[in-house]
N, C-alpha and C positions, 0 to 999 in steps of 0.2 A: 503416194504419201506426200502431204504438203511440205513445202520447203520450210526449214526452221526459221523462226522469227528472229529478226535482228534485235539488238539491244534497244534501239529507239522504238521499234515496234512494240516490244514487250512493255516498255515504259508507257507508251501511249495507251495501250490496252489497260494496264493497271490503273493509270490515272483516270481514264474514262470510266472504268468499272466502279472506282471509288466515288467519282462525281455522280454517276447514275444512282448508286446506292443511297447517297444522301438525298437526292430528289424524291426517292420513294417515300420518304417520311412526309412529304407534302400531301400525299394522297391518303393518309391515315384518317379514316372517317371517325367522327366523334362517337357515334352510336351505330348499332345495327339499323338497317333500313328495310330490308326485303324479307319476304316470307322464308326463303331458303336460309338466310342468315339466322333467323329465329329458330328454325328447326335444327340447324347445326349447333347453336348455343344450347338448346335443350338437350341435345345428344351428349354434350360434354358433361352435363349434370347427371343424366341417366340415359345410357345408350339403349335404344330399342327401335330398330328399323321397322319392326312390325307395327309400331305406334307412330311412325313417321318422325322418329327422333334419331337420325334424320330419315328422309324418305329412302326407300330401297333404290339401289342395292345396299346402301348403307355407308359408303365412303369411309371404310374402316380405318385406313391408314391416316387420312386427314384428321379424323376424330382422335385417333391414338396419339398423333403428334400434338394435337391441342391439349390432350390430357397431360402430356409431359410438360408443356409450357405453362399449364395452369398453375403449377407450383411457384412460378415466378411472376405471375401477372395478377391483376386486381379483379378480374372478372372472367367469366366463361367466354364472353364475346371477345375480350382482349386476347385470350389464349388463342383463339382461332385467327384473329387478326395478326398476331405475331408470326404465326406459321406462314400466312400469306405474304406478309411484308418481307420476311426473310427470303422466301422463294422469289419474290419480285426483284430483290436486290441481286439475285444470281442470274437474272435473265440475260443481261448484256453479255457476260462472258460465255454463257451457254449458247446463245445465238451465234456468237463469233466462232465458238468451237465447231458448231454445226456447219457454218459457212466454210470454215477451213477444211473440214472433212469432205465437203462437196467440191473443194478445189476452186472456190472463188478467190479472186485476187485479194490481197490485203486491203486496198482501198474500198473495194465493194463489200468485203466482209465487215470491216469496221463501220462504214457509213450505213449499210443496211441493218446491222444490229442496233446501231444507235437510233435509227428511225423507228425500228420495231418497238423499242421500249418506250418511246415517246408518243406512240399512237394513243389517242385519248382513251379508248376503252382499255388498252393494256395497262396504261398508267393508272387509270381510275380504279379498276378492279384489283390492282395490286395493293390497295389499302383497305380492303373490305374483309369480310369473313366468308367469302365464297371459296370454293375449292378449285376454281378454274386455273388460277395462277400456279398453285403448287403442282397441280397435275401437268400443266404445260411445262414447267421447269424440269420435272422428272422425265417427261416424254421427250423433250428436246435433248436432254442429256443421254437418254437411252438411244435415240436415233444417231447421235454423234458417235457414241461408243460402238454401236452396231456397225456403222460404216467403217470405223477403224477395225472392227472385228473381222472384216473381210480379209484382213492381212495379219491380224494379231489374235492369237487364241485367247489371251487374258481379256482383251477388250470385248471379245464376243461374249464371254461369260458375264463381264461387267454390264454390258448392254442388256443382256437378258434379265439380269437382276433389276436394273433400273426400269426396264419396261414392265416387269412384274409389279414393282412398287408403284409405278404410275397407274397401272390398271387397278391397283388396290385402292386408289383414290377415285378414278373414273375409268370404267371399262372401255370407254371410247378411245383411250390411249392405244389400244391394240390396233385400231384402224390406222393410226398415224405411224406406229412403229412397224407396220406390216412390210412396207417396201424395203427399208433398211435391213430388217430381219431376213427377208427372203434373199437379198443380195449377199448378206454375210453367210447364210447357210449354203448358198450355191457355191460361193468362193471357197468355203471351208468344207465342202462336201466330202473330201477325202479323209478329213480328220473326224471320223464318225464319233469318236469319244467326246471331242469338244462340242460338236453340234448337239449330240444327244444330252450331254451334261448341261449345256446352256438351256436347252428346251425344258429339261426336267426341273432345273432350279427356278426358271421363270414361272412355269406352271405351278410349282409347289408354293411359291410366294403368293400367287393369286388365290390358290385354293385355301391356303392357310388363313389369309386375311378374311375371305368371305365366309369360310367355315366359322371363324371367330365372330363375324357379324351375326351369323345365324344363332350361334350359341349364346351370344350376349343379348339377343332379343327374347321376346316373351316365349316363343316356342318355334320350332321348325315349321309347324303347320301354319301358324299365324304369319310368320315371315313370308312363306311361299304364297299364301292367300293374298297378302298385301302387295307382294311383287306382281302377282297376276292382275290384281285390280289396277295397279298403276300402269302396267303394260297395256291393258285394255283401254284405259283412259287415254294414253298417248296415241293409240291407234285410232280411237274414235273422235278425238278432239284435235290433237296436234298434227297428226300425220296426213300425208296426201290421200289416204284411204277415206277420210271423212269428206262428205259432200259440202259441208259448211266452210271448209278451209278454202282460202283463195286459190285459184289455179296455179300450177307450178310455173307457168309462163309469167305470171305476175310476181310470184315469190322469188323467181330467179333474180329479179332486180334487188330484192331485199337481201338475199344471202350472198350475192356475188358482186353487186355494185353499191350496196349501201350498208355493208356490215361494219364499216369503219366510220365513226362520227368525226366531224371536223369541217363540215361545209366544204368550201372550195379547196381547202388544203387536202382534205381527205379525197376529194375527187381527183386531184393531181396524183396522189399516191396510187389510187385504184387504176386510173387510166394509164399511168406510167407502167404499172405492173402488167396490165393487159398488153401494152406495147412490148414489154419485155418478154412476155410469153410468146407473142407472135414472132419476135425477132429470133428467139431461141429455137422456135420450130423451123424457121427458114435456115438457120445456121446449124441445125441439128446439134444443139449444145446439150450434151448429156447432163451437165451440172444442173441446169435449170429444169430440165425434164425430171430429174430425180427429186429436186425440191418440190415440184408440183405433185409428183407421185406420193410424196410423203404426206402432204397436207390436204390434197384434193379429196381423198376418200371420206374424211370426216366432214368436209364442207358439203359434199353431195349428201351424206347421211343427214346432216342438219337441214339441208334444203328439203329433203323428203319427209323427215320424221319429227322435227322439233318445232317448238313454239316460235312463230315468226315475230311475236312481240318482244322476244328476248334475243333478237339476232345480234345486237351489239355485244352481248356477253358471250354468246356462242362464237362470235367472230374473233374473240380473243385467241381462240385455239389455232386458227389458221391465219391470223394477222401477220405473223412473221413471213409467210410466203409472199404476201403483197409487198412488204417493206423491202425484202431482199431483191425481188424481181424489179421493183421500182428503182432501187439503187443500181442494179445492173443496167437497166434501160437508160438511166440518166448518165451513167458512166459511158455507155456506148454513144449517146447523143453528143456528149461533150468532146468525144474524140474527133468529131468533125469540125470543131471550132479551133482555128489556128492559134497556137501559142498557149492553149489552156493546159495541156498535159494530162497525165493520168489521174491527177487529183481534181480535175475540173468537175467531174461527176459528184464525188464526195462533197465538194463545196456546195454544189446545188442541193444535195441531200441535207447538208447541215443547215442551210437557209430554210428548207422546208420543215426540218425538225424543229427549228426555233419557232416557226410560225405555228406549228401544231401545239407546241408546248405553251405558247402564249394563249392560244385559243382555249386550252384545257384548264388553265389556272383558275378562272372564276368558278368552275364546277368543283374543283378540288378544294378551294377555299370554303365554299358553302358547306360541304359535308364535313370538313375538318373543324369548322368553328361551331356549327349549329347542330343540335340533336334533330333526328328525323321526326316528322309529324306523329307517327304512331308512338314513338318513345315519349315525346312531349305530352301527348294526350294521356297516356297511361300513367306517367309519373305525376301529372296534374291530378288525376283521379285518386291516386294513392295518397296524395298530400291534402287534397281539398274535400274529398267526399268521405263522409263517416263510414266506418267499416261495417256498420249495421245496414247500410243502404244496399239494396239489390243492384248488381252490376250485370247488365246484359252486354254481351260481346258479339259483334257480327263475326261470322265464320272466317272471313278474310283476315281478321286480326287476332284470332284465338292463339296462335303460337306466340305472338308478341305478349298477349295478356298472361299466358302461362309462364313466360319467362320473367316478366317485369312485376306482375302483381299476382303471382301464382299462389301466394299465401292467403289471398282473399277468395271467397266463394264467387264464382262467375257462372253465368248461364249463357249457353250458346244459342244464337238466333241467326237466321239467314234472311228473313223477311218480316215485315211488321206483324203479319198474322201469327207468327210464332209466339208472340206475346200472349196469345190466347184471348178469350172473350171477357175476361175479368178486368176490372179497373185496377191499374197498376198503382202501387204506393207513390205518394208525392215525391219521395226521395229516391225512387228507382231511376237509374240512368242507363243510357245506352251509348256505347262507343262503336263507331262504324267508319269504314273506309268509304262507303257509298255516300256521295254528296247529297245533301238534303237542303232545300231552300228555307228551312225553319229559321225565322228571324231571331229567335232567342237562343239559337244553338251557339256553342262555344267551338270555334274552329281553330285548328292548328295547321298552318299552311307553310309549305316550302316553296320558295320562288322557283319557277320552272327553269328559266335561264338555260345555260349550257348543259346542266345535268340532265335536263329533259331529253336531250338528244343522245345521251350516253346510256342511260339506264332503261330498264323496263318502265314504261310510263304509268306507274302505280305508286300509291302511298305518298303522293305529293300533298294530299289533303286528308286529314282525319277529323271527325266531328264527334263531339260529345253533346248529348241532348237529353232532356227528361224523357223517360221511356213512354210516358203517357201522351207525348206529342208526336210520336213517330207515325207519319201518315203513309198510306199505300197509294201511289199514283197508278191508277188502273187504266181501263179502256179510254182511248181518246187522247191520252198524253203521249207526246213523243219523249224519248229517253232524256234523262237529265244531261244538262250541259253545264260546264263550270270552267272558271278560270280564277285560280287563287281562292279567295274567300267568296267570290260571287258565284251563285248557283241559280239556274233558271230552267224552266220547262215550257215548251210550246204546246198548245192544244189546237185541235182542229175545230170542227163544228160542235162537238160535245165531248165532255170529259167526265170521268167518275173518279172520285177520291174517297178513300176509306179513312176516317179519323177514329182514333182509339176510343173504346168505351170510357165514359166519364160520368161522374156523379153531378147532378144538378145543372145549374146554369153555367154555360161556357162562353168565353169570348173568342169568336172566330174572326181572324184578320186575314185579308188577302191583299197582296200588292201586285197589281196587274199593269201590263203595258200592251197597247194594241198594235196590230199590223194595219196600217192606215191606208194602204193603196186603194181600198174600196170604201173608204169612209169609216167612221167610228163604229166598231161592232157593238151591238146591244146584247148584254149577257144576262140571262136569267139564272138566278142562284137559288138552289133548292137543297134542303137538308132533310134526309129521311122522308122524302116525298113532299114535304111542306115548303111552299115558296117563301123565300126570305126577302128578296128584292130583285128588281130588274134595273140594270144600270147600263148607261152608255159609257164606253171606255174610249174617250177621245184623246187621252194623254196618259202618261204614267200616273197611276193613282193608288192610294191605299184606303181601304174601306174595312170597317169593323162592325160586327153584329153580336148582340147577346142572344144566345139560342139555348133551347132545351136539348140536352144530349141524352142519349140512351146509355144506360149503365151495364146492360146485359148483352150488348152486341155492338159491332162496329158501326159507326155513323157514316151514312152514305151522303157525300156532298156531290151534287151534279151541277155542272156549269154547261149552259146551252147558249150558243152564239147564233146570231141571225145571218152572219156572213163570215167568209174566210177567203184567203187568197192562196194560190199555188204559184210561187214565183217562176217555176220552170214553165208551166203552161201559159202564164201571163207574159212570158218573155222578158221578165225584169230581173232574173237571177237564175242560179243553177240549183236552187233548193227545190226538190220535187215534193216536199211535204205540204199538206194543207195547214195553213197557219191563220189563227184568229187572234188570240191574245197570248201573251207570255207571262207566266207566273214568276215574279221576281222574289217572292217571299210569302210565307204564311205563318200564322201562329194559332195555337189551340190551347187555351189555358183557362182556369176558373175565372168567372166574372167577379168583379169587385162587389162586395156586399152592398 
């Protein structure tokens, strides 16, 4: 049993918890930004896990809490955000509670908990509409009560209830709560009534919430079919079972050494935590071993099964382990410095916490002040585009469109050919996350900055363009590259581009830049097999042609170059691609009469 806190210690914890709660408001994002947030917001409007509102297994408690807060908020997104922010405000005292039950000293418990809440990803996601922070808060509370439950019957039951509630948001909570639960059950094994009662109530909570998720969805059959499809997707795309995923040896760095953003400051936390783990192994420190046993199972699961592009968000769940181990290691290191005392380590942690907070503030300011690109684009469409105009929505933006402009008819497309072989109306528009070098496109861009290191690196750019200008870049083109509003593609010796069907004479414009190491490439331009012009591209240039377009099929634009370079083979760079010219922009619009 931890020693009782002194009055000054209680005062310090209370003031720190209050100060941390205020800082959580700095992370409140102005709008939703990610696919999952849009699905959660749609679920508040109409719950149906079979229709990915939200995706299975359904996060039933998270959505239920959002429905309660919806009565006091201005939007479905805000309802979710309020739940997350409140949970974020509780993290510091909950981390401290867990540290106390693990029997860490007061300085380590206080400083480690403070560091944990100011890790950039923990702070950032505490102001969003994701479920990670509410699940983490309940899971940490469950672990602390279960550890206390090893000696108190009521705490055992309370821990089982909290773990059941945490699993009703995210089932992965069971991985984190497993070690404390096993310890509590073993220590209370003679009190079979308490053990069986706790297990029964925890299981009943999980069963009740997920039964409710199934009943609230379209049907049991559709719910299970959707869950199986999602399971198969995770196995075939995200898990170590798929051959296209990077090797586990490579991903070890992502999930174990790069799961906390923050550049050099995050590296200090991670390496200090690693040193703390080594020191505890040498000293056979059961407190730290138990801390690792609590969080490591989920970390290993994420390493094996989850999307490595979202490692920063998944890292939120096991970030407290790093912070507490780092605090313990720094406390141990400071003990060797004469005259520093037992608070030397916490002072070092406080300096590190301040540095991480300073690093995070630009990212928090960006999302707090400015709408996300998908929201800006769709709100612009709703305001500027007539309601009679057809609106095509790329699949990656469909949940956003359903949430923001759901009262307008929209058409789902995933690639240009989905528009079909017919000429699109002049007022038809397309909104897409996929960057396109169309010069007349309207782009909504978020500065990458610090946020680019924290979130999944998507939805920083959203583009709106006339549907009849959406080109398909086919054989010979390397994938699109972009930074902010600038989009470009490199081609090798030959490239094929499909331009949409169009009536009459069209104005084709290309903006090209050469790779000059072997002299200016000479480019032959053909449309539908007919030569247009042969041009030497000796410098960045823009050229336009008036051409006859086909109205009943896609128009094939072929560029052929007489030379290209391969920087890696030529020994002038690390790029192994064949490069001839770079397309900086194109346009495809009716020619002036």
